[in-house]
Wavefront OBJ file of the C-alpha trace (Angstrom):
o trace
v -31.863 -12.572 21.042
v -33.764 -10.343 23.467
v -37.546 -10.071 23.481
v -37.418 -6.367 22.676
v -35.143 -6.859 19.691
v -37.337 -9.649 18.383
v -40.518 -7.661 18.835
v -39.213 -4.490 17.239
v -36.882 -5.804 14.567
v -38.628 -9.042 13.724
v -35.305 -10.902 13.499
v -35.208 -14.683 13.549
v -34.074 -16.256 16.820
v -30.438 -17.315 16.864
v -29.847 -21.094 17.173
v -29.071 -22.004 20.748
v -30.794 -18.909 22.138
v -34.225 -19.010 23.830
v -37.102 -17.999 21.556
v -39.120 -14.871 22.295
v -42.302 -15.279 24.299
v -45.412 -15.387 22.172
v -47.148 -12.728 24.294
v -44.205 -10.281 24.245
v -45.478 -6.704 23.715
v -44.288 -4.475 20.875
v -42.605 -1.320 22.157
v -42.247 2.041 20.466
v -38.686 3.365 20.713
v -38.269 7.075 21.538
v -34.767 8.537 21.001
v -33.157 10.378 23.926
v -33.620 14.140 23.905
v -30.848 16.590 24.811
v -32.152 20.000 25.839
v -28.742 21.677 25.709
v -28.233 20.454 22.143
v -31.657 21.761 21.129
v -31.014 25.124 22.793
v -27.623 25.519 21.091
v -29.202 24.695 17.716
v -31.860 27.362 18.215
v -29.213 29.884 19.318
v -27.045 29.160 16.260
v -30.041 29.580 13.931
v -30.888 32.898 15.608
v -27.327 34.174 15.186
v -27.330 33.232 11.489
v -30.638 35.064 11.022
v -29.274 38.169 12.785
v -26.144 38.243 10.605
v -28.143 37.806 7.393
v -30.572 40.550 8.423
v -27.686 42.863 9.327
v -25.942 42.354 5.974
v -28.855 42.038 3.561
v -31.155 44.549 5.257
v -28.631 47.376 5.591
v -28.692 49.683 2.518
v -25.214 50.982 3.368
v -23.747 47.772 1.947
v -24.730 49.033 -1.483
v -26.094 45.820 -2.938
v -27.370 47.510 -6.136
v -23.815 48.696 -6.851
v -22.543 45.207 -6.009
v -24.964 43.679 -8.534
v -23.927 46.215 -11.173
v -20.212 45.400 -10.995
v -20.196 41.712 -9.959
v -20.331 40.375 -13.549
v -18.881 43.412 -15.292
v -16.208 42.922 -17.967
v -13.319 44.553 -16.008
v -14.039 42.426 -12.920
v -14.266 39.197 -14.948
v -11.020 40.084 -16.734
v -9.281 40.610 -13.387
v -10.794 37.362 -12.085
v -9.418 35.466 -15.087
v -5.934 36.853 -14.447
v -6.192 35.892 -10.762
v -7.137 32.328 -11.701
v -4.283 32.158 -14.217
v -1.730 33.369 -11.663
v -3.059 30.865 -9.107
v -2.875 27.974 -11.572
v 0.636 28.800 -12.796
v 1.952 29.469 -9.294
v 0.523 26.176 -8.023
v 1.729 24.173 -11.033
v 5.296 25.460 -11.009
v 5.401 25.675 -7.206
v 4.493 22.027 -6.665
v 6.733 20.972 -9.569
v 9.655 22.673 -7.824
v 8.547 21.642 -4.335
v 8.732 17.884 -5.011
v 12.453 17.788 -5.922
v 13.173 20.225 -3.093
v 11.469 17.894 -0.615
v 13.364 14.881 -1.969
v 16.593 16.884 -1.758
v 15.837 17.718 1.890
v 15.791 13.995 2.739
v 18.785 13.219 0.498
v 21.723 11.313 1.945
v 24.071 13.901 0.406
v 24.798 16.561 3.054
v 25.493 19.224 0.415
v 22.263 18.569 -1.508
v 20.231 18.570 1.713
v 21.924 21.794 2.874
v 21.244 23.588 -0.426
v 17.579 22.575 -0.315
v 17.314 23.737 3.294
v 18.891 27.105 2.408
v 16.461 27.648 -0.489
v 13.452 26.874 1.700
v 14.737 29.030 4.564
v 15.365 32.000 2.267
v 12.084 32.098 0.357
v 9.930 31.331 3.388
v 11.560 34.237 5.202
v 11.144 36.918 2.517
v 7.654 38.492 2.501
v 5.850 37.929 -0.784
v 5.447 41.660 -1.460
v 9.181 42.233 -1.002
v 10.014 39.263 -3.233
v 7.737 40.542 -5.997
v 9.298 44.015 -5.885
v 12.847 42.621 -5.960
v 12.085 40.426 -8.971
v 10.349 43.262 -10.796
v 13.397 45.485 -10.267
v 15.975 42.795 -10.991
v 17.111 44.754 -14.046
v 18.644 47.385 -11.764
v 20.894 44.713 -10.220
v 21.772 42.752 -13.350
v 21.726 44.303 -16.802
v 21.898 40.915 -18.488
v 21.107 37.327 -17.580
v 23.635 34.930 -19.082
v 24.264 31.197 -19.094
v 27.803 29.876 -19.337
v 30.803 28.431 -17.491
v 31.663 30.421 -14.333
v 35.045 32.159 -14.126
v 35.935 31.324 -17.743
v 34.143 33.938 -19.822
v 32.477 31.186 -21.876
v 28.852 32.208 -22.509
v 26.112 30.153 -24.161
v 23.249 32.673 -23.908
v 22.966 36.329 -22.953
v 19.613 38.166 -22.589
v 18.785 41.643 -21.314
v 17.042 41.370 -17.948
v 14.353 43.916 -18.821
v 13.456 41.872 -21.913
v 13.288 38.647 -19.922
v 11.373 39.676 -16.794
v 8.073 41.448 -17.415
v 5.634 42.281 -14.581
v 3.651 39.134 -15.409
v 6.819 37.000 -15.419
v 7.935 38.552 -12.119
v 4.527 37.786 -10.594
v 4.568 34.129 -11.714
v 8.192 33.672 -10.626
v 7.606 35.263 -7.229
v 4.483 33.215 -6.533
v 6.300 30.052 -7.682
v 9.351 30.547 -5.467
v 7.257 31.449 -2.432
v 4.830 28.574 -2.936
v 7.594 26.019 -3.656
v 9.319 26.793 -0.350
v 6.173 26.118 1.679
v 5.077 23.158 -0.466
v 8.481 21.472 -0.114
v 8.213 21.375 3.666
v 4.678 20.023 3.436
v 5.771 17.284 1.048
v 8.749 16.459 3.268
v 6.406 16.125 6.240
v 4.265 13.748 4.208
v 7.314 11.674 3.248
v 8.424 11.446 6.878
v 4.930 10.277 7.848
v 5.262 7.137 5.704
v 6.027 4.049 7.781
v 9.719 3.075 7.348
v 8.508 -0.497 6.916
v 7.005 0.557 3.585
v 10.446 1.575 2.337
v 11.933 -1.687 3.573
v 9.218 -3.706 1.865
v 9.734 -1.837 -1.408
v 13.484 -2.352 -1.175
v 13.065 -6.038 -0.318
v 10.950 -6.475 -3.455
v 13.717 -4.941 -5.554
v 11.691 -1.923 -6.694
v 13.889 0.761 -8.309
v 14.336 3.945 -6.293
v 12.311 6.047 -8.715
v 9.424 3.581 -8.581
v 9.644 3.436 -4.788
v 9.169 7.201 -4.727
v 6.377 7.461 -7.310
v 4.402 4.290 -6.558
v 4.933 3.691 -2.844
v 6.146 6.753 -0.933
v 4.502 9.768 -2.572
v 0.977 8.260 -2.853
v 1.044 7.520 0.886
v 2.666 10.857 1.706
v -0.212 12.576 -0.093
v -2.580 11.615 2.727
v -0.650 13.716 5.214
v 0.318 16.377 2.679
v -3.050 17.152 1.058
v -4.532 19.274 3.899
v -1.311 21.301 4.052
v -1.146 21.527 0.249
v -4.641 22.928 -0.078
v -3.997 25.375 2.751
v -0.988 26.605 0.777
v -3.049 26.664 -2.422
v -5.754 28.761 -0.767
v -3.087 31.115 0.579
v -1.658 31.325 -2.932
v -5.055 32.224 -4.397
v -5.431 35.027 -1.865
v -1.769 35.962 -2.223
v -2.279 36.847 -5.870
v -3.797 40.073 -4.562
v -0.232 41.081 -3.647
v 0.711 41.530 -7.289
v -1.129 44.855 -7.205
v 2.290 46.303 -6.297
v 3.342 45.453 -9.869
v 0.325 47.359 -11.268
v -1.054 44.136 -12.738
v -4.841 44.279 -13.264
v -5.798 41.162 -11.333
v -9.056 40.987 -9.348
v -8.092 43.090 -6.326
v -6.206 45.714 -8.358
v -9.162 46.033 -10.756
v -11.560 46.579 -7.850
v -9.234 49.243 -6.418
v -9.174 51.120 -9.713
v -12.985 51.071 -9.922
v -13.734 52.258 -6.364
v -11.172 55.050 -6.652
v -13.209 56.370 -9.556
v -16.766 55.966 -8.215
v -15.924 56.077 -4.469
v -18.148 53.032 -3.794
v -15.547 51.315 -1.621
v -17.625 48.793 0.353
v -19.715 47.420 -2.547
v -16.598 46.941 -4.710
v -14.713 45.272 -1.865
v -17.686 42.915 -1.461
v -17.409 42.072 -5.172
v -13.807 40.940 -4.646
v -14.711 39.178 -1.381
v -17.530 37.129 -2.903
v -15.367 36.076 -5.855
v -12.606 34.967 -3.456
v -15.220 33.025 -1.466
v -16.368 31.271 -4.644
v -12.790 30.380 -5.615
v -11.988 28.992 -2.178
v -15.277 27.077 -1.984
v -14.451 25.329 -5.255
v -10.952 24.540 -3.969
v -12.438 23.106 -0.751
v -14.748 20.823 -2.747
v -11.833 19.679 -4.903
v -9.798 19.072 -1.741
v -12.491 16.808 -0.297
v -12.645 14.731 -3.482
v -8.865 14.455 -3.854
v -8.491 13.446 -0.204
v -11.055 10.696 -0.735
v -9.083 9.527 -3.770
v -5.846 9.193 -1.810
v -7.569 7.763 1.270
v -8.200 4.459 -0.508
v -7.300 1.632 1.828
v -6.896 3.949 4.829
v -10.160 2.863 6.456
v -12.064 -0.401 6.441
v -15.416 1.062 5.398
v -14.957 4.500 3.799
v -17.954 6.800 3.880
v -19.587 7.321 0.526
v -18.981 10.698 -1.098
v -22.064 12.961 -0.857
v -21.678 13.732 -4.552
v -21.547 10.036 -5.420
v -24.605 9.444 -3.231
v -26.569 12.178 -5.031
v -25.550 10.879 -8.457
v -26.384 7.331 -7.384
v -29.882 8.312 -6.249
v -30.526 10.189 -9.483
v -29.284 7.220 -11.506
v -31.395 4.750 -9.541
v -34.452 6.909 -10.187
v -34.080 6.583 -13.958
v -36.325 3.998 -15.666
v -34.587 0.688 -16.263
v -31.707 1.576 -13.929
v -32.961 -0.096 -10.785
v -30.306 -2.758 -11.184
v -26.898 -1.767 -12.467
v -23.615 -3.565 -12.755
v -20.196 -2.139 -12.085
v -16.748 -3.571 -12.532
v -14.402 -3.827 -9.606
v -10.703 -3.021 -9.867
v -9.880 -6.738 -9.835
v -12.007 -7.341 -12.933
v -14.957 -9.049 -11.255
v -18.476 -7.696 -11.617
v -20.630 -6.521 -8.749
v -24.308 -5.744 -8.933
v -25.994 -3.005 -6.943
v -29.694 -2.749 -6.468
v -31.896 -0.061 -4.980
v -31.093 -1.262 -1.504
v -27.440 -0.400 -1.992
v -26.357 -3.956 -1.159
v -23.548 -5.053 -3.457
v -22.773 -8.607 -4.316
v -20.418 -10.364 -6.675
v -21.791 -11.714 -9.904
v -23.092 -15.187 -9.341
v -23.161 -14.880 -5.566
v -26.241 -16.281 -3.959
v -27.840 -14.405 -1.057
v -26.461 -15.653 2.228
v -28.741 -16.885 4.940
v -28.964 -14.868 8.119
v -27.072 -17.432 10.139
v -24.213 -17.858 7.677
v -21.472 -15.870 9.329
v -18.692 -17.559 7.366
v -18.519 -18.809 3.774
v -18.723 -22.562 3.374
v -17.135 -25.269 1.244
v -19.351 -25.975 -1.736
v -19.458 -28.709 -4.371
v -17.513 -27.946 -7.528
v -20.681 -27.957 -9.595
v -21.630 -24.565 -8.126
v -20.336 -21.447 -9.908
v -17.086 -20.331 -8.307
v -13.822 -18.631 -9.018
v -11.593 -21.387 -7.718
v -11.744 -25.192 -7.969
v -9.442 -27.412 -5.993
v -8.630 -30.806 -7.488
v -7.217 -33.569 -5.328
v -6.829 -37.348 -5.458
v -9.194 -39.747 -3.853
v -8.726 -41.033 -0.385
v -7.729 -44.364 -1.846
v -4.602 -42.941 -3.504
v -1.894 -45.528 -3.830
v 0.921 -43.117 -2.991
v 3.070 -44.528 -0.229
v 3.082 -42.400 2.911
v 6.268 -40.692 4.046
v 7.825 -41.862 7.249
v 9.584 -40.330 10.241
v 10.365 -36.637 10.098
v 9.273 -36.488 6.461
v 5.795 -37.647 7.490
v 5.653 -34.932 10.165
v 6.562 -32.206 7.676
v 4.974 -33.683 4.576
v 7.219 -35.419 2.049
v 9.358 -32.661 0.555
v 10.177 -32.901 -3.128
v 13.860 -32.726 -3.998
v 15.056 -29.267 -4.917
v 14.367 -28.457 -8.515
v 11.758 -31.200 -9.032
v 7.995 -31.048 -9.138
v 7.167 -33.648 -6.532
v 3.625 -34.945 -6.606
v 2.963 -34.661 -2.912
v 5.055 -31.601 -2.251
v 4.299 -29.586 -5.331
v 2.629 -26.231 -4.728
v 2.359 -25.339 -8.374
v -0.690 -24.118 -10.175
v -1.736 -27.622 -11.241
v -3.267 -28.086 -7.792
v -5.838 -25.421 -8.646
v -8.019 -24.310 -11.485
v -8.703 -20.555 -11.550
v -11.629 -19.396 -13.632
v -10.880 -16.663 -16.124
v -7.166 -17.462 -16.293
v -5.595 -18.359 -19.594
v -4.874 -21.927 -18.587
v -3.553 -24.532 -20.985
v -6.370 -26.886 -22.027
v -6.308 -30.050 -19.987
v -4.694 -32.888 -21.903
v -5.905 -36.476 -21.588
v -4.476 -37.969 -18.468
v -3.838 -34.626 -16.841
v -5.059 -33.707 -13.391
v -8.020 -31.656 -14.537
v -9.272 -34.172 -17.057
v -8.905 -37.123 -14.712
v -10.776 -35.230 -12.018
v -13.673 -34.448 -14.289
v -13.780 -37.942 -15.774
v -14.167 -39.824 -12.535
v -16.210 -38.922 -9.517
v -14.477 -41.492 -7.322
v -10.879 -40.975 -8.412
v -10.655 -37.324 -7.378
v -12.175 -34.898 -4.934
v -13.160 -31.510 -6.321
v -13.853 -28.610 -4.002
v -14.536 -24.923 -4.321
v -12.942 -22.574 -1.796
v -15.208 -19.646 -0.994
v -13.962 -16.134 -0.386
v -13.041 -16.060 3.294
v -12.100 -19.670 3.914
v -9.004 -20.304 5.988
v -5.860 -21.469 4.314
v -6.151 -24.730 6.197
v -9.394 -25.337 4.300
v -7.776 -24.381 1.018
v -5.114 -27.019 1.469
v -7.342 -29.518 3.244
v -8.150 -31.636 0.203
v -5.463 -34.162 -0.758
v -3.148 -33.120 -3.580
v -3.420 -34.388 -7.111
v -0.949 -37.065 -8.124
v 0.018 -35.414 -11.393
v 1.454 -37.575 -14.112
v 5.138 -36.703 -14.374
v 4.879 -36.794 -18.142
v 1.786 -34.605 -18.318
v 2.558 -31.510 -20.427
v 0.127 -29.438 -18.375
v 1.703 -30.456 -15.082
v 5.206 -29.913 -16.426
v 4.396 -26.493 -17.854
v 2.687 -25.268 -14.722
v 5.321 -26.720 -12.417
v 8.125 -24.987 -14.288
v 6.167 -21.716 -14.231
v 5.345 -21.732 -10.528
v 8.310 -23.414 -8.830
v 11.907 -22.307 -8.906
v 14.789 -24.296 -7.563
v 15.916 -23.025 -4.177
v 19.320 -21.447 -3.760
v 22.075 -22.322 -1.317
v 22.664 -19.621 1.281
v 26.210 -19.371 2.626
v 26.864 -16.965 5.506
v 30.606 -16.516 6.014
v 31.913 -14.934 9.250
v 29.401 -12.078 9.267
v 29.709 -9.318 11.860
v 27.502 -6.274 12.400
v 27.542 -3.477 14.968
v 25.211 -0.597 15.772
v 27.494 1.957 17.354
v 29.319 0.234 20.195
v 26.827 -2.630 20.358
v 27.883 -5.725 18.429
v 24.730 -7.400 17.132
v 26.344 -10.160 15.039
v 29.691 -11.657 16.014
v 31.449 -13.858 13.443
v 28.314 -15.760 12.361
v 28.651 -18.574 9.818
v 26.229 -21.203 8.516
v 25.083 -22.800 5.261
v 21.452 -23.400 4.283
v 21.415 -26.033 1.505
v 19.240 -25.475 -1.542
v 15.621 -26.407 -0.881
v 16.125 -26.706 2.876
v 14.276 -25.095 5.783
v 16.433 -23.354 8.381
v 14.804 -22.041 11.553
v 16.568 -19.506 13.778
v 15.619 -19.476 17.468
v 16.750 -17.331 20.354
v 15.572 -14.752 22.827
v 14.673 -11.228 21.753
v 17.769 -9.142 21.069
v 19.975 -12.094 20.191
v 20.499 -10.890 16.596
v 18.060 -13.166 14.743
v 16.246 -10.504 12.735
v 19.450 -8.603 11.987
v 21.017 -11.786 10.623
v 17.971 -12.352 8.443
v 18.105 -8.794 7.095
v 21.764 -9.131 6.141
v 20.942 -12.029 3.811
v 19.124 -9.733 1.365
v 21.357 -6.741 2.226
v 18.682 -4.696 3.987
v 21.428 -4.350 6.595
v 25.038 -3.880 5.521
v 27.572 -6.141 7.185
v 30.737 -4.807 8.813
v 32.689 -7.976 8.137
v 32.312 -11.241 6.258
v 29.971 -11.825 3.335
v 26.860 -13.729 2.251
v 26.307 -15.424 -1.083
v 23.422 -17.276 -2.710
v 24.521 -19.984 -5.124
v 27.950 -18.363 -5.089
v 26.678 -14.889 -6.036
v 27.097 -12.020 -3.586
v 23.999 -9.860 -3.039
v 25.464 -6.506 -2.064
v 29.081 -6.727 -3.180
v 31.404 -7.461 -6.075
v 34.447 -9.533 -5.224
v 37.846 -8.703 -6.673
v 40.459 -10.954 -5.136
v 40.407 -10.399 -1.392
v 38.463 -7.139 -1.676
v 34.684 -6.641 -1.660
v 33.324 -3.578 -3.460
v 29.826 -2.545 -2.453
v 27.439 -2.418 -5.390
v 25.346 0.595 -6.267
v 21.804 0.469 -5.022
v 20.288 -0.241 -8.446
v 22.500 -3.352 -8.763
v 21.619 -4.465 -5.233
v 17.912 -4.096 -6.034
v 18.345 -6.142 -9.198
v 19.938 -9.028 -7.286
v 17.567 -8.731 -4.342
v 14.599 -10.026 -6.360
v 15.987 -13.552 -5.894
v 15.458 -13.216 -2.130
v 11.872 -12.753 -1.001
v 11.068 -11.506 2.488
v 7.966 -11.654 4.668
v 7.987 -9.113 7.483
v 6.716 -9.363 11.024
v 4.279 -6.459 10.526
v 3.199 -7.469 6.991
v 4.241 -4.137 5.407
v 1.629 -4.370 2.679
v 1.177 -1.200 0.645
v -2.101 0.155 2.062
v -2.967 2.364 -0.932
v -2.826 -0.593 -3.343
v -5.299 -3.437 -3.605
v -4.271 -6.996 -2.807
v -3.823 -7.744 -6.502
v -1.781 -4.572 -7.079
v 0.455 -5.419 -4.100
v 1.398 -8.727 -5.700
v 1.701 -7.441 -9.271
v 3.893 -4.417 -8.495
v 7.302 -6.099 -8.127
v 7.169 -8.503 -11.123
v 6.119 -5.660 -13.437
v 8.689 -3.203 -12.019
v 11.526 -5.728 -12.329
v 10.569 -6.599 -15.897
v 10.103 -10.276 -15.080
v 6.519 -10.321 -16.357
v 4.058 -8.303 -18.360
v 1.090 -6.799 -16.557
v -1.267 -9.490 -17.859
v 1.082 -12.335 -16.952
v 1.770 -10.845 -13.514
v -1.964 -10.591 -12.801
v -2.516 -14.196 -13.884
v 0.260 -15.419 -11.584
v -1.016 -13.178 -8.769
v -4.485 -14.715 -8.962
v -2.968 -18.194 -8.857
v -0.930 -17.249 -5.795
v -3.997 -15.829 -4.073
v -5.749 -19.098 -4.812
v -2.852 -20.986 -3.259
v -3.199 -19.055 -0.004
v -7.004 -19.232 0.022
v -7.689 -15.573 -0.800
v -8.813 -15.729 -4.431
v -11.874 -13.577 -3.706
v -9.880 -10.806 -1.979
v -8.015 -9.546 -5.052
v -9.839 -6.204 -5.053
v -9.687 -5.600 -1.289
v -7.308 -3.275 0.532
v -5.073 -4.447 3.372
v -7.130 -2.561 5.983
v -10.130 -4.667 4.984
v -8.323 -7.932 5.808
v -7.636 -9.711 9.069
v -4.072 -10.054 10.312
v -3.816 -13.635 9.107
v -5.124 -12.682 5.679
v -2.649 -9.800 5.442
v 0.260 -12.093 6.227
v -0.900 -14.600 3.616
v -1.038 -11.794 1.054
v 2.503 -10.812 2.085
v 3.619 -14.393 1.432
v 1.942 -14.369 -1.980
v 3.635 -11.046 -2.773
v 7.041 -12.475 -1.916
v 6.365 -15.573 -4.043
v 5.366 -13.505 -7.087
v 9.027 -12.982 -8.005
v 9.671 -16.746 -7.813
v 12.601 -16.235 -5.417
v 15.332 -18.768 -4.779
v 15.268 -17.948 -1.068
v 12.373 -16.848 1.120
v 13.001 -15.123 4.459
v 10.405 -15.000 7.258
v 10.935 -12.542 10.116
v 8.691 -13.772 12.946
v 5.680 -14.069 10.611
v 3.210 -14.892 13.393
v 4.312 -12.657 16.276
v 1.898 -9.842 15.291
v -1.108 -12.166 15.043
v -3.749 -13.294 17.489
v -3.286 -16.927 18.575
v -6.281 -18.093 16.550
v -4.813 -16.543 13.367
v -1.378 -18.130 13.753
v -2.284 -21.524 12.330
v -3.584 -20.216 9.016
v -0.207 -18.578 8.319
v 1.788 -21.552 9.565
v -0.194 -23.834 7.258
v 0.912 -21.784 4.255
v 4.558 -21.921 5.351
v 4.290 -25.692 5.816
v 3.148 -25.991 2.220
v 6.048 -23.798 1.098
v 8.422 -26.085 2.976
v 7.518 -28.814 0.480
v 7.962 -26.676 -2.628
v 11.740 -26.755 -3.029
v 12.261 -23.067 -2.152
v 14.967 -22.414 0.427
v 13.355 -21.039 3.587
v 15.077 -19.204 6.436
v 12.635 -18.535 9.265
v 12.970 -16.541 12.481
v 10.247 -17.657 14.869
v 9.313 -18.387 18.469
v 6.926 -21.202 17.468
v 8.848 -24.201 18.804
v 6.298 -26.796 17.697
v 6.247 -25.360 14.198
v 10.055 -25.360 14.082
v 10.140 -29.005 15.138
v 7.694 -29.890 12.358
v 9.145 -28.091 9.338
v 12.843 -27.446 9.988
v 15.747 -29.352 8.502
v 18.186 -27.352 10.620
v 17.684 -25.258 13.742
v 20.100 -22.514 14.751
v 20.045 -21.160 18.294
v 21.504 -17.672 18.762
v 22.702 -15.885 21.864
v 24.408 -12.463 22.006
v 24.977 -12.363 18.255
v 26.501 -15.830 18.004
v 25.201 -19.225 16.910
v 25.758 -21.328 20.011
v 24.086 -24.500 18.735
v 23.001 -25.882 15.374
v 21.592 -29.191 14.234
v 18.460 -31.096 13.277
v 15.290 -30.522 15.328
v 15.581 -33.829 17.155
v 19.021 -32.862 18.436
v 18.578 -29.147 19.220
v 15.060 -29.425 20.663
v 15.205 -32.977 21.974
v 18.697 -33.185 23.416
v 20.314 -29.719 23.394
v 24.024 -29.701 24.138
v 24.509 -26.058 25.095
v 23.283 -24.991 28.556
v 21.830 -21.736 27.190
v 19.704 -23.688 24.718
v 18.439 -25.928 27.509
v 17.596 -22.902 29.673
v 15.710 -21.224 26.811
v 13.711 -24.339 25.929
v 12.827 -24.974 29.568
v 11.023 -21.622 29.625
v 9.120 -21.950 26.351
v 8.220 -25.648 26.327
l 1 2 3 4 5 6 7 8 9 10 11 12 13 14 15 16 17 18 19 20 21 22 23 24 25 26 27 28 29 30 31 32 33 34 35 36 37 38 39 40 41 42 43 44 45 46 47 48 49 50 51 52 53 54 55 56 57 58 59 60 61 62 63 64 65 66 67 68 69 70 71 72 73 74 75 76 77 78 79 80 81 82 83 84 85 86 87 88 89 90 91 92 93 94 95 96 97 98 99 100 101 102 103 104 105 106 107 108 109 110 111 112 113 114 115 116 117 118 119 120 121 122 123 124 125 126 127 128 129 130 131 132 133 134 135 136 137 138 139 140 141 142 143 144 145 146 147 148 149 150 151 152 153 154 155 156 157 158 159 160 161 162 163 164 165 166 167 168 169 170 171 172 173 174 175 176 177 178 179 180 181 182 183 184 185 186 187 188 189 190 191 192 193 194 195 196 197 198 199 200 201 202 203 204 205 206 207 208 209 210 211 212 213 214 215 216 217 218 219 220 221 222 223 224 225 226 227 228 229 230 231 232 233 234 235 236 237 238 239 240 241 242 243 244 245 246 247 248 249 250 251 252 253 254 255 256 257 258 259 260 261 262 263 264 265 266 267 268 269 270 271 272 273 274 275 276 277 278 279 280 281 282 283 284 285 286 287 288 289 290 291 292 293 294 295 296 297 298 299 300 301 302 303 304 305 306 307 308 309 310 311 312 313 314 315 316 317 318 319 320 321 322 323 324 325 326 327 328 329 330 331 332 333 334 335 336 337 338 339 340 341 342 343 344 345 346 347 348 349 350 351 352 353 354 355 356 357 358 359 360 361 362 363 364 365 366 367 368 369 370 371 372 373 374 375 376 377 378 379 380 381 382 383 384 385 386 387 388 389 390 391 392 393 394 395 396 397 398 399 400 401 402 403 404 405 406 407 408 409 410 411 412 413 414 415 416 417 418 419 420 421 422 423 424 425 426 427 428 429 430 431 432 433 434 435 436 437 438 439 440 441 442 443 444 445 446 447 448 449 450 451 452 453 454 455 456 457 458 459 460 461 462 463 464 465 466 467 468 469 470 471 472 473 474 475 476 477 478 479 480 481 482 483 484 485 486 487 488 489 490 491 492 493 494 495 496 497 498 499 500 501 502 503 504 505 506 507 508 509 510 511 512 513 514 515 516 517 518 519 520 521 522 523 524 525 526 527 528 529 530 531 532 533 534 535 536 537 538 539 540 541 542 543 544 545 546 547 548 549 550 551 552 553 554 555 556 557 558 559 560 561 562 563 564 565 566 567 568 569 570 571 572 573 574 575 576 577 578 579 580 581 582 583 584 585 586 587 588 589 590 591 592 593 594 595 596 597 598 599 600 601 602 603 604 605 606 607 608 609 610 611 612 613 614 615 616 617 618 619 620 621 622 623 624 625 626 627 628 629 630 631 632 633 634 635 636 637 638 639 640 641 642 643 644 645 646 647 648 649 650 651 652 653 654 655 656 657 658 659 660 661 662 663 664 665 666 667 668 669 670 671 672 673 674 675 676 677 678 679 680 681 682 683 684 685 686 687 688 689 690 691 692 693 694 695 696 697 698 699 700 701 702 703 704 705 706 707 708 709 710 711 712 713 714 715 716 717 718 719 720 721 722 723 724 725
């Protein structure tokens, strides 16, 4: 640390850095001065003063008349009608604009064309013309009827003049005009959402309606809100157009008054000031709504000025110097006068503690890791099994390979009480027979899995219950002569392979060889042109009838897709949801768990990947490695038979790769079938049962790691490995 910093700030010297000299002087820091900035500030203040003097000091503005009419009953009545028209036009306009926007992006050409025609028509017609046409609709149609066209069958028949009053014509005209503009704004917001978000939602099996309401529209709101409030402000000012219908709204009322007393300018200022007040309120509401939908968009969002004012007033109250608030994840944080927030039970961290540390289990913590002693009598695995970790047979809860919840104890969860002889009770009974550790909030996953695993008694009811709840037998993946083309380019060419239940299959190959496309066909994110894929004999995207495959409707595909989890290269976490909400969303939407059960499982999964303390964080507040671990936990929440990894480490810095690979290594022992696309050759050698090497959409070589990586038979495999090894 520099001498100046030490002298001014009084900070402690950093270990390894030279200490400040004892005779170092203390300097006074003077901020840089910018003369141009000062001059422009003075000029702006002078201009404001001139404008105020010109307006307030000129008697021709008629401020006494302004004061007389500003709060008069006719003006307030017109103001109320203006506000009502604005509210109804906005409500019905946005309600109509949302389905119009969704229709514009529909896959049906006719639906999209009809929506486009509606928007084109009502954006083109001036509002005044539209209002006059609607008000005179009775001249075109004597009656409005509802029935079956060209048959004479009528269900309802109403006289047009009875149905459309001036007020109804005004609301209808404002609604149609506003809906046309709002629909295009909403469509722009929808198009701004990353396509990866749609793929992630589809991969999780979320129904289409839930994809729209929970994933797409909340993110589209970020791009749409500025446009929406611009349209809303235009709508508020556009209500002045209804004067052509002789409706006594604000502007029409002011016109009537100044035509009687001839005080034109003062009455126009009355209307102007009221419009300024309305639009100021809308601008304040816009700022607050934008902050609401900006959750997760930035790492450290600025505090709302209104929240800051309220917070200062609250802190100033007696007895409110220390207050507690509840986070979204259910934990409690305390905030003192300094504004520093800390979790309940957290001790202040020393200045040099940049990273959380492993602590003894006696300290208060949210996660305790129980493992056997170093003198465990379990026989070590040998050969390739030792390199990968002894993998439990598919469908069993192996002691060394089990990744179930019995390896952890999560505080606050509704765990089954530990029975005598269970892992938890044996750990607490003996200090030498087990090692208990607490994983703090930002510890790497390698630390979380560093302690040896508990050798759970196979007959323990706790171990059996938790194992059955957290582990699902892997499914067999059979790819049968699959082909796929994009235009004239054939990406997959007659590809076939079988991944046995509980196995780990790694797909290697250069970029563009078809690896990711093959992976995406397994869960039907990409349709195949030929062949088929089944998991445990069940097709994902088709129904077989003899020699014919009938493609399933999307809702049926989504229902079957929940058995196939997928972890994407770019994480594709939902940025507007917290970590906990990301994991909980799919189990609740699919009906596989209640909200409470899904949250309990989500916290256990976060504990498994070493992120128990990040439940309330947003994805933007996490590192790349942490985001990928959350993505893995999200995929595991549905307890899939098969888990697909599409280059899970390619978007990470080299130092973050290992923490994700460690999690996948643990999954390789769990009995879940894994299919992994990767360029990590060492990792593939360690975890794979079978390696597939692809070239130009074909599998040119397949076999165990020792064969494919150690003694490749195909010349293309040898050439590829010679460049990467």
